[in-house]
C-alpha positions, 0 to 999 in steps of 0.5 A, a space after each residue: 849668080 847671074 847664071 842662076 835660074 830666074 826663079 832663084 829668090 836672089 832676084 826677087 824684087 830686083 828684076 830691073 837690076 838684073 835686066 840692067 846687068 844682063 844688057 850692059 854686060 852683054 853689050 860690052 862682052 866680046 863676041 864669043 861664048 861670054 856674049 852668047 851666054 848673056 844672050 842665052 840668059 836673056 832669051 831663054 831664062 828671062 823673056 817670060 819675066 820681062 816680055 815688054 823688053 823684047 818688043 820695045 827699045 824705049 821700054 828697055 831704056 826706061 829700065 836702064 835709066 833707073 841705074 847708071 846710063 849715058 846715051 852717049 856712052 851706052 846707047 849704040 852698043 846696048 841697042 845693037 845687043 838688044 837687036 841681036 837678042 831680038 833677032 832670036 825672036 825673029 828667027 835669026 841665027 846667032 848660034 845661041 841655043 836654049 837647050 843647054 841652059 
């Protein structure tokens, strides 16, 4: 269900939960197609819905703290993943393409 298009009504009213799922899942996914899939979903499908999450680490953390969150356990991996996603907006190459989404 995470891979459904963002206009799918299943996520109506649950955008913050979807954000938590995508960032936690992506941060702990192994490098490769699964992690790239999370990046693709965030970058290609969800940036228009939650643009503040792509410019503010603190804005993202505020959303993540609404669910299960531990700075000690999650912060370093989630921040690294967020920076990886942010790199796409700044022209860095992670091998992720939005063409096949």
